[in-house]
DRENGU-471343 format. One record per residue (C-alpha): residue in three letters; z negated, y, x negated; residue number from 1. Coordinates in nm, 3 decimals. Example, Ala and Ser with C-alpha at 12.3 -4.5 7.8 and 13.67 -1.06 7.14 Angstrom:
2
<atom><drengu>ALA</drengu><w>-0.780</w><v>-0.450</v><u>-1.230</u><lomar>1</lomar></atom>
<atom><drengu>SER</drengu><w>-0.714</w><v>-0.106</v><u>-1.367</u><lomar>2</lomar></atom>
***
This chain:
74
<atom><drengu>MET</drengu><w>-1.503</w><v>0.523</v><u>0.750</u><lomar>1</lomar></atom>
<atom><drengu>ALA</drengu><w>-1.183</w><v>0.493</v><u>0.547</u><lomar>2</lomar></atom>
<atom><drengu>MET</drengu><w>-1.031</w><v>0.259</v><u>0.807</u><lomar>3</lomar></atom>
<atom><drengu>SER</drengu><w>-1.111</w><v>0.506</v><u>1.084</u><lomar>4</lomar></atom>
<atom><drengu>MET</drengu><w>-0.952</w><v>0.792</v><u>0.895</u><lomar>5</lomar></atom>
<atom><drengu>SER</drengu><w>-0.647</w><v>0.584</v><u>0.817</u><lomar>6</lomar></atom>
<atom><drengu>HIS</drengu><w>-0.613</w><v>0.478</v><u>1.179</u><lomar>7</lomar></atom>
<atom><drengu>MET</drengu><w>-0.642</w><v>0.840</v><u>1.298</u><lomar>8</lomar></atom>
<atom><drengu>LYS</drengu><w>-0.381</w><v>0.955</v><u>1.046</u><lomar>9</lomar></atom>
<atom><drengu>THR</drengu><w>-0.143</w><v>0.685</v><u>1.165</u><lomar>10</lomar></atom>
<atom><drengu>GLU</drengu><w>-0.199</w><v>0.765</v><u>1.532</u><lomar>11</lomar></atom>
<atom><drengu>ILE</drengu><w>-0.149</w><v>1.138</v><u>1.479</u><lomar>12</lomar></atom>
<atom><drengu>LYS</drengu><w>0.162</w><v>1.105</v><u>1.263</u><lomar>13</lomar></atom>
<atom><drengu>MET</drengu><w>0.326</w><v>0.847</v><u>1.488</u><lomar>14</lomar></atom>
<atom><drengu>GLY</drengu><w>0.224</w><v>1.046</v><u>1.798</u><lomar>15</lomar></atom>
<atom><drengu>TRP</drengu><w>0.406</w><v>1.354</v><u>1.674</u><lomar>16</lomar></atom>
<atom><drengu>ASP</drengu><w>0.707</w><v>1.174</v><u>1.532</u><lomar>17</lomar></atom>
<atom><drengu>SER</drengu><w>0.761</w><v>0.804</v><u>1.588</u><lomar>18</lomar></atom>
<atom><drengu>SER</drengu><w>1.078</w><v>0.788</v><u>1.380</u><lomar>19</lomar></atom>
<atom><drengu>ASP</drengu><w>1.165</w><v>0.527</v><u>1.121</u><lomar>20</lomar></atom>
<atom><drengu>ALA</drengu><w>1.110</w><v>0.790</v><u>0.852</u><lomar>21</lomar></atom>
<atom><drengu>THR</drengu><w>0.751</w><v>0.846</v><u>0.961</u><lomar>22</lomar></atom>
<atom><drengu>ALA</drengu><w>0.679</w><v>0.472</v><u>0.968</u><lomar>23</lomar></atom>
<atom><drengu>ALA</drengu><w>0.840</w><v>0.432</v><u>0.624</u><lomar>24</lomar></atom>
<atom><drengu>ASP</drengu><w>0.632</w><v>0.722</v><u>0.492</u><lomar>25</lomar></atom>
<atom><drengu>LEU</drengu><w>0.309</w><v>0.562</v><u>0.617</u><lomar>26</lomar></atom>
<atom><drengu>LEU</drengu><w>0.407</w><v>0.223</v><u>0.472</u><lomar>27</lomar></atom>
<atom><drengu>THR</drengu><w>0.493</w><v>0.383</v><u>0.137</u><lomar>28</lomar></atom>
<atom><drengu>ASP</drengu><w>0.154</w><v>0.557</v><u>0.127</u><lomar>29</lomar></atom>
<atom><drengu>GLY</drengu><w>-0.020</w><v>0.228</v><u>0.204</u><lomar>30</lomar></atom>
<atom><drengu>CYS</drengu><w>0.174</w><v>0.039</v><u>-0.063</u><lomar>31</lomar></atom>
<atom><drengu>ASN</drengu><w>0.097</w><v>0.306</v><u>-0.322</u><lomar>32</lomar></atom>
<atom><drengu>MET</drengu><w>-0.274</w><v>0.295</v><u>-0.239</u><lomar>33</lomar></atom>
<atom><drengu>GLY</drengu><w>-0.269</w><v>-0.084</v><u>-0.258</u><lomar>34</lomar></atom>
<atom><drengu>VAL</drengu><w>-0.099</w><v>-0.086</v><u>-0.596</u><lomar>35</lomar></atom>
<atom><drengu>LYS</drengu><w>-0.344</w><v>0.172</v><u>-0.728</u><lomar>36</lomar></atom>
<atom><drengu>SER</drengu><w>-0.647</w><v>-0.023</v><u>-0.602</u><lomar>37</lomar></atom>
<atom><drengu>LEU</drengu><w>-0.525</w><v>-0.358</v><u>-0.732</u><lomar>38</lomar></atom>
<atom><drengu>ASN</drengu><w>-0.451</w><v>-0.214</v><u>-1.075</u><lomar>39</lomar></atom>
<atom><drengu>ARG</drengu><w>-0.797</w><v>-0.057</v><u>-1.081</u><lomar>40</lomar></atom>
<atom><drengu>TYR</drengu><w>-0.951</w><v>-0.397</v><u>-1.001</u><lomar>41</lomar></atom>
<atom><drengu>LEU</drengu><w>-0.743</w><v>-0.570</v><u>-1.268</u><lomar>42</lomar></atom>
<atom><drengu>ASN</drengu><w>-0.871</w><v>-0.321</v><u>-1.523</u><lomar>43</lomar></atom>
<atom><drengu>GLN</drengu><w>-1.227</w><v>-0.339</v><u>-1.397</u><lomar>44</lomar></atom>
<atom><drengu>TYR</drengu><w>-1.250</w><v>-0.720</v><u>-1.393</u><lomar>45</lomar></atom>
<atom><drengu>LYS</drengu><w>-1.080</w><v>-0.818</v><u>-1.717</u><lomar>46</lomar></atom>
<atom><drengu>ALA</drengu><w>-1.288</w><v>-1.137</v><u>-1.735</u><lomar>47</lomar></atom>
<atom><drengu>ALA</drengu><w>-1.159</w><v>-1.264</v><u>-1.399</u><lomar>48</lomar></atom>
<atom><drengu>ASP</drengu><w>-0.990</w><v>-1.603</v><u>-1.402</u><lomar>49</lomar></atom>
<atom><drengu>GLU</drengu><w>-0.615</w><v>-1.609</v><u>-1.463</u><lomar>50</lomar></atom>
<atom><drengu>VAL</drengu><w>-0.533</w><v>-1.749</v><u>-1.118</u><lomar>51</lomar></atom>
<atom><drengu>SER</drengu><w>-0.698</w><v>-1.450</v><u>-0.950</u><lomar>52</lomar></atom>
<atom><drengu>LYS</drengu><w>-0.530</w><v>-1.203</v><u>-1.182</u><lomar>53</lomar></atom>
<atom><drengu>ASP</drengu><w>-0.194</w><v>-1.371</v><u>-1.120</u><lomar>54</lomar></atom>
<atom><drengu>ILE</drengu><w>-0.239</w><v>-1.339</v><u>-0.743</u><lomar>55</lomar></atom>
<atom><drengu>ALA</drengu><w>-0.324</w><v>-0.970</v><u>-0.782</u><lomar>56</lomar></atom>
<atom><drengu>LYS</drengu><w>-0.018</w><v>-0.913</v><u>-1.003</u><lomar>57</lomar></atom>
<atom><drengu>ARG</drengu><w>0.211</w><v>-1.089</v><u>-0.755</u><lomar>58</lomar></atom>
<atom><drengu>LEU</drengu><w>0.070</w><v>-0.876</v><u>-0.472</u><lomar>59</lomar></atom>
<atom><drengu>ILE</drengu><w>0.127</w><v>-0.562</v><u>-0.679</u><lomar>60</lomar></atom>
<atom><drengu>ASN</drengu><w>0.489</w><v>-0.665</v><u>-0.730</u><lomar>61</lomar></atom>
<atom><drengu>LEU</drengu><w>0.535</w><v>-0.737</v><u>-0.359</u><lomar>62</lomar></atom>
<atom><drengu>GLU</drengu><w>0.392</w><v>-0.399</v><u>-0.260</u><lomar>63</lomar></atom>
<atom><drengu>GLN</drengu><w>0.610</w><v>-0.221</v><u>-0.515</u><lomar>64</lomar></atom>
<atom><drengu>GLN</drengu><w>0.917</w><v>-0.406</v><u>-0.386</u><lomar>65</lomar></atom>
<atom><drengu>LEU</drengu><w>0.836</w><v>-0.318</v><u>-0.024</u><lomar>66</lomar></atom>
<atom><drengu>SER</drengu><w>0.793</w><v>0.045</v><u>-0.121</u><lomar>67</lomar></atom>
<atom><drengu>THR</drengu><w>1.133</w><v>0.038</v><u>-0.292</u><lomar>68</lomar></atom>
<atom><drengu>ASP</drengu><w>1.301</w><v>-0.142</v><u>-0.001</u><lomar>69</lomar></atom>
<atom><drengu>ILE</drengu><w>1.188</w><v>0.107</v><u>0.263</u><lomar>70</lomar></atom>
<atom><drengu>ARG</drengu><w>1.295</w><v>0.418</v><u>0.071</u><lomar>71</lomar></atom>
<atom><drengu>GLN</drengu><w>1.625</w><v>0.409</v><u>0.254</u><lomar>72</lomar></atom>
<atom><drengu>TYR</drengu><w>1.438</w><v>0.503</v><u>0.574</u><lomar>73</lomar></atom>
<atom><drengu>LEU</drengu><w>1.257</w><v>0.805</v><u>0.429</u><lomar>74</lomar></atom>
***
């Protein structure tokens, strides 16, 4: 259900305005949701092995960096 809603939101927004700013806005929203979810999982699964937690932390950093990098297009 969430994927369908996300897909519809993307189609509608890009259909009305397919500018770089709109794409950057959608990417920023996705990165922010990803960071939020990954942090929630890190807090929820404190007993997870360190390799898994390290992968999650690296992904969080990558998503935060992407969000920062595309701000110039907003």
